[in-house]
N, C-alpha and C positions, 0 to 999 in steps of 0.2 A: 485373644489377647493382642495378636499382631494387628488384627483389623481395627481394634480400638486405638492402638498406637498410630496406625496410619490415619485414622479419622482425626486424631488430635494434631498430627503433623500437617494434614491438609488444612485444617481450620487455622492453625498457627501461620502457615505460609499465606493463606488467603488474607488474614488480618494484617500480616506484615506487608504484603503487597498493596492492600487497600490503604493502609496508613501512609506508606511511602508515596503512593500515587497522589493522595490528598495533600501531603506535605509538599510534593513537587509542584502540584497545581497551585497551591496557596502561595508558594514562593514566586512562581511565575507571575501570578496576578499582582502581587505586591511589588515586584521588581518593575513590571511594566508601568503601573500607576505612579511609582516614584519618579519615573523618567518621562511621564506623559507630557509635562508642561514645556519641555524643551527638546528640539530636534538635536540629535547627536552632532557634535561639531563637524565631523567629517561629511555629514549630509546636509548641513545647514543651508548651503547655497543651492542644493539640488532638489530637496523635498520640502514643500510648504508645511508649516506647523499644523494646518488643518488636516492634511493627509496623514501626518505622523500620528495625530490624535485619533483619527479614524482607524488607523491600523491598530492602535493600542486598544480602543474600545472593541473593535472586532475580535481581536485575539482574546481579550478578557471574556467576552461573551461566549466564544467557542470553548474556552477553558472551563467556564462555569457549567456549560452544557455537558461537557465531557465528565466533569466531576459528578454531576447528577446521574449520568449514565453508569458511572462506576458503581454507585450505590445500587441502582436497579439491577445491573448485571451480577453483582455479588449476591444480591437477594435471590435472583433467579437461579444462580448456580447452587446456592444452598438448598433452594426449593427442589431443584431437579435431583440433587444427590441426597444429602442427609435427611431432608424432609420427605423423601419418598416419591418425588414426582416421576422420575424415570421408572421406578418400580411399578407404580400405578399404571403408567402408560404401557409398559411392557405386558402387564397382566391383562389389561383391556384388549390389547391388540392380539395377543395369543389366543384369547377366547374367540375373537372374530375370525382369525385366519388359520389357527392351528400352528404347530411348529413348522419350521422350514424356511426356505429362502424368501417366500412371500412375507412372512412375519418380519424377517430382518430388514427387508427393503422398506416395508411399511413403517417400521420403527425409526429408521433413519429419515425417511421422508416426513413423518409426523414431527419428529424432533426439529427438522429444518423449518417446517411450516410454522410451528409454535414460536421458534426463534425469530422468524420473519415478522410475525404478528407483534411480538414484543418490541422489535426494532422500529416498526412502522411509525408510531407516533413521534419518535425522535427524528427519524428521517424526514417526516413531514415538517416538523417544527424547524429543523435545520434549513430546509430548502425554502419554505414559504413564510417563515417568520424571521429567522436570523439572517439568512442570505438576502431576503427581500429588504430587510431593514437597512442593510448596508449597500444596497444597490447592485447586488451580484446576481440575483435570481432572474433568469429569463425563461424559466420553464413553466409551462401551463400544467394544470391539473391532469389534463388528458395525457400529456406526454409523460408526466411523473408516473401515473398508474400504468400507462402503456409500457414504459421501460420496465416496470416491476413485473408485469405479466410476461413480457418477452423474456426477461431474465430468468423467471421461474420456469418457463417452458424450455428454454435453452438449457438451463441447469438440469432439468429432468431428462431431456433428450441425450445429453452428453454424460451427465453424472450417474444416472441409474445403471447404464451398461457397465461403466467403469467400476462402480461399487459392486455390481454383481460379479465381475471378474475378480476383484480383490477379495470379496467374501468367499468365493469358490476356492481361491488359492489358500486362504486362511484355513479352510475346512478340509481340503483334499490333498494339499501338497506337503504335508509332514512338518517336521521341526524347522526346516529352512524356508517355510512359506514366506517369511518376511523378505528374504533375498529375492525370490521370484516376484513378489509383489512390488519390491523396489524397482526391479527391471521394467515391469509394466508401468509403474508410476512415472519413471524417468522417460520412457518412450512416449507416454501420453503428454508429458510436459513439452517435449520437443515437438510433437505433432501440433500441439496448440500454438506454439510459437510460429510454426510454419503456416497454419491455416488462419490464424487470427486476423492478419491484415486484410485478407481477401474474402473471407467467408463470414467471420463473426462480427468484426467491427462495423461493416456496412449495414448490419441489421439495426444498428442504433444511431449511426450518423451517416451523413452524406459526404462522400469524398470526391472532389473534383480536381483534375490536373491543374497545377499552378499555371495561371494564364499570363502572368507578368513576365514578358520575355526578357527584360533587362535583369530582373531579379533571378529568373531561371538561369540566365547566362552566368551571373555572378556566382550562384550556388554550384553550378556545374564546374566552373573554374576551381572553386574550393575543393570539390570532390576529386577533381583531377590531381590537384596539388597533394592531397593527402592519400590518394590511392583508394578511394571508396567507390564502389559500384552499387547503384541503387536501381530498383525496379521502376521507380518513378517518384516524382515530387507532387504531393497532394495537399489540398487545403480542406480542412474539416470544419463543418458548420457548428463549431462549439458554441457560438453565440446564441443558438436556440435553447441552450440550457443554462449558460452562465456567462458572466462578463469576464471571468478569469481567462488568462491567456497562457499558452504553452506551445512547445514544439517537441517532437520526439521522433524516433524511428523504431520500427518494429519489424519482426520477422528475422529470418536468417537465410543464408544461402541466396537462392534466386528470388526469394520473396521479400527481400529487404525493401522497405519503402520509407521515405521521409515525409512526415506529416506536420503541417503547421495549422494551429488554430486560426480561424479567420480573425479572431479578436487580437491575436498577436500581430498579424500582418497589418492590421489597421492602425496599430499603435507605434510600431518600431520603424525606423529608417532602414533602407536596404543594407547599409553597412552594419547596423546593429543586428539585423536578422542573420546576416552572414556570421557574425561573431557568436551569436547564440547557437547556431547550427554547428560551428566549429567546436564548441564545447561538447555538444552531443556526439559529434563524430569522434572527439577525443576519447569518449568512453569506449567506442568500438575499436579504434585503432590501438588503444592501450590495453585492450583485452579485458576491460573491466567486466563486460557482460559475460564473457566466458568464465572469468574468475567467480562471479556471483552465482552463475549456474552451477559451477563445479562445487562451490561451497554448499549450495542448496541441496545438491544431490548427496553430498557426503553427510550433511546433517539429517536429511530425510532417511538415509540408510541407518544411521544411528538410532533415530527415533522409532523406526519400524522394528529394529532389533529389540529395542526396549519394550515396545508393545508386544512383541513375540514372547518376551518373558512375563510381562504383567498379565497377559490374558490367561496364563496358566495358574495364576495365584488367586486363590479364593479371597484372600484378604483385600485384594485390589477392588473387588466388587463389593464385599460386605462393608469394607471401610468407607465406601462412598454411598451407602444406603441401598444397595442392590443385592438381592439374593440370586445367586447363579441359578439358571434354569436347568432343571433335570431332563426335560423333554425337548428342549430347543437349544440351538447353538447360541453361545454368548458373544460371538464375534462382533456383531453389530453393536451390542451394548459396550463391548470393550473399546471399539472405535469411538463411540460417543464419550465415554468416560475419559478416555485419553485426550480427546480434543478439548474437553472441558477443563481438565486439570493441568494440562501442559503449560498454558500461560501463567498459571498461578505459581508454578515452580521455576519458571524461566525468566520472569520479568526482570529480576535483579541483574540478569546478564545483558539487558538491552544496550548499555553503553558500548559493549564489545562490537555490536553491529554498527552502531553510530560511528565508532572510530574508523572502521574499515570504509564505510560509505563516505565519510568526510575526506579521508585520504584520497579516494577516487575523485571526489569533486575538485579538490585542489589540483590534482594532476590533470584533470580535463580542462580546468581553467588555464593552466600553464600551457597546455596543448593549443588551446584557442588563442592565447596571447602570441604564441610562436607562429601559427599558421594564418591568423587573421589580424585582430587588433585588440590589445588589452583595453585601450581607451574606449573603443566602441562596445566591448563587452561590459565594461563598467557602466556606460551610459544605458545599455539595454537592461542591465540588472536593476539599476536605480528606477527605471520606468516600471519594471515588473514588480519590484517591491511596492511601489506606490499604487499601481493599478490593482494588484492583488491584495492590498492592505496587509502586507506581511510586516510584522513588527520588526523594528530595527533594534529593539532593546530586550531580547529574550533573557530570561534568567539562565545563567550559564549551566547550572546543574540540571534544570528541566530540559534544556536544549540537549545536553549530553545523553539523556535518556530517550528523548522523543524525536529529535531532528536528524534527518539523514544528511542535511546540508549544513555547512558551517554558518555561524552567525554572519549577518550582512557586513558588519564592520570589519571583521577579520578577513572575509573573502575579498572584499574590495581593496583592503589594504595590501594584500598580497598581489592583486592584479595591478595596482598602481606601482608597486615596487618592480613588477615585471615590465611594466611600460617604460619605466626609467632606464632599465638595463637593456631593453631592446633598442636596436638602431632605429633612428627616425625613418630610414628608408623602408625597413621592414614593417614598421607600424603604419606607414602611410601607403603600403602596397595596395590596399583594397579601398582606399578612399576615392 
């Protein structure tokens, strides 16, 4: 009876989430098309109508693709659970491997492989049809599949040992396994942050030291002013995959490095690059990254504790179309079911994450305005909105659920207010 009730609850939340996502997507498309004919007044002198319409068409195309993926993913989810897909996969594998750790690792690997095959047509279409149509794709077929193979091998090399440790803890360490697993998971996340810049990222992109001496001097002056120490300034060959531009810093401690996409450097003036970097440094100096990591650790602890409870409940398995194994551990199956169902029950909470993220973005913008130039940051953002075909007229409700950054008009309005209030001497300090 409990398992039936859980099945009904699962289907109800799935339908609710799917309907909500479709409604948000439809609102988003309708809102963008209603504003397609005219550039918003605050951008009228900065962004051409053709660029505004390109951004509208690009966003609508991406939203429609995402809505199609919602239907496919929901169908796959039902197929894996209530229609018996995971049960069939489990029975097939246990006949081949027998019970034990090999079975569990094979179950997780097979599930991941099937998921990748399902995603492959959409990934291909997005890269070679949608991105190509709007002039953003720079990736060859060889690079596309090469990235996919390298990603799979890297995932296996790193993921399988981690999963083995987690499954061993789930099986051997008693009722508090989730606490020990959380400690391992948290340590793993910190390790990845440490080694990603120097060991993992170079497997996919080429990083070269920033060679522009004038720009390097300007950036080093900025870092000195805000008290930021970096392992180095690097340029990434992002143009071999996409025309989109960005800048970021990664790592922590002695491994911190600042990275610019080559596409960004080719488009922005030195003063604008400095302002963009000041925004990114604001995230670091205002401890946004530490706060996000802390929240991630707290949330993951709660989820692992919840999984610790659910994996002991027969209704959790049977309510999702899986019969608990009598001769084999259900830990791997519990992980899969938990990963599949968690987004269904938590999507409604998405705006909470967006609120926090947007608050951080406003704070980082204010930091950049104080330590660099609000006017140059506005100029850089306008160029990035145009170059990346980011819509200037998102539906507010859709944006609240999906966008980690504030809408362009609101963000630039605040920066312009900051520019007015800052002294001319400070605003011109980096010109």
